C-alpha positions in Angstrom: -8.7 -4.0 -5.3 -8.3 -1.4 -8.0 -11.9 -1.9 -9.1 -13.1 -1.0 -5.6 -11.2 2.2 -5.7 -12.7 3.0 -9.2 -16.1 2.4 -7.8 -15.8 5.3 -5.4 -14.8 7.6 -8.2 -17.7 6.5 -10.5 -20.2 6.8 -7.6 -19.0 10.4 -7.1 -18.6 11.5 -10.7 -20.2 10.3 -14.0 -17.8 8.6 -16.4 -17.9 11.6 -18.8 -16.8 14.1 -16.2 -14.0 16.3 -17.3 -11.1 15.8 -14.8 -10.3 19.5 -14.9 -13.8 20.3 -13.5 -13.2 18.2 -10.3 -12.1 20.3 -7.4 -9.2 19.4 -5.0 -11.7 19.2 -2.2 -13.8 16.6 -4.1 -10.7 14.5 -4.9 -9.6 14.7 -1.2 -13.0 13.4 -0.1 -12.7 10.3 -2.3 -9.1 9.9 -1.3 -10.2 9.9 2.4 -12.9 7.4 1.7 -10.4 5.0 0.1 -7.7 5.5 2.7 -10.0 5.0 5.6 -11.9 1.9 4.4 -11.0 -1.3 6.2 -9.6 -3.9 3.7 -9.7 -7.7 4.1 -6.2 -8.0 2.5 -4.8 -5.8 5.3 -6.5 -7.7 8.1 -9.4 -5.3 8.1 -7.1 -2.4 8.8 -7.3 0.8 6.8 -4.5 2.0 4.5 -3.9 4.9 6.8 -3.5 2.6 9.8 -1.1 0.4 8.0 0.9 3.5 6.8 1.1 4.9 10.3 2.2 1.6 11.7 4.9 1.1 9.1 6.1 4.7 9.5 6.3 4.3 13.3 8.4 1.1 12.8 10.8 3.0 10.6 11.0 5.8 13.1 11.8 3.4 16.0 14.4 1.7 13.9 16.0 5.0 13.1 16.0 6.0 16.8 17.7 2.7 17.7 20.4 3.2 15.0 21.0 6.7 16.2 21.4 5.5 19.8 24.0 3.0 18.7 25.9 5.7 16.9 25.9 7.9 19.9 27.0 5.1 22.2 29.9 4.3 19.8 30.9 8.0 19.7 30.8 8.1 23.5 33.1 5.1 23.8 35.6 6.6 21.4 35.8 9.8 23.4 
């Protein structure tokens, strides 16, 4: 998978490019290409989709835990 990511960089910049000469906007563009590319190993989902899905699962788990704590506090009072 790493070679696929490097391919985006080498298509964008020649190998002898000074990294200091690459702007943040150019880096962001390649980053977006990589993060929004469907990948077979992820069931043809993008890295961004998988990240959002996992973050939502963590958020839901956190909400459930907080609700349990609030219910326990209510029972004690």
